[in-house]
N, C-alpha and C positions, 0 to 999 in steps of 0.2 A: 114447408120443406124443414122449416130448424123444428116443429114437430115434428117430425117424424127421427129426428137424427137427436134429440132426446131420449127422445122412447128406443132407439135400437141401445145409444148410451146407458140409457137404464139395467135395460136389460143384460149385456154384456158385466157392467156394474154387480147388476144381480148373482148372476151366473158364479162371475170368480167371488164372489162373497161364498156361495155354495159350497162353492168348489176350495179353498181357503178353512170356511168351518170343517167339509168332510175330511180334510187332508186332516185335522189337527184330531179331534174325536176319534181316527184312524190307528193317532203315532200311538197315544194317550190310552186305546184300549190292546194297543200290544202291546208295550209298557203296560200297565197291568199286570195283563196275562200273564207272562213272561215275567214279573214277579213274585205270582200267585204261584206257577209252579215249580217253586222253589230252586230256580236255575240260576234264580240271583244271586251270590256267593259274596256280594262287596260286602261287609263288615265294617269298616270302618277304619280296624286294624291297621298301629301301623305292625308292618311284617318283624322288626326289627325295634321295641322301642328303647331298647339301654342307647342306639346311636345316637337318637336322638336327644340325646344331652350332650356329647363331646362333642360339638359340632370340628369341622375340621378345620382349618386355615383357612382353604379356597370359598368354602361357606359365611363365616364371618367376614374379609372380602370384601363375600358379593350382599349382601345383609349392610356393609355399610354403603357401597356404597349404592344401593337402591333406598338406601333412609337416607340419604344426601339427596337426589335428586325430591326426593319427596320432600323437600323442603328443612328437614331436620338433621340439629347439627348435635352428633358427635363428644364428648370429652372427652377429652385426654388422658389420663392418672399421672401424675407429674410424678 
């Protein structure tokens, strides 16, 4: 009985492994094909690079709170 259960579980685990590997390969091939067809228009450039050099007050406050949560302290100019 124990041998039959081990055999069944081994076959099920093998089938799951094969399915997962096949799924990963299919997704990988689909992404490569999508990128090679030129449909990938992502360049990585900012839409408005000049806007990044002038952050607004909300962005600065958000950055301040994120740094504080991460354990960094911001020194205030006196």
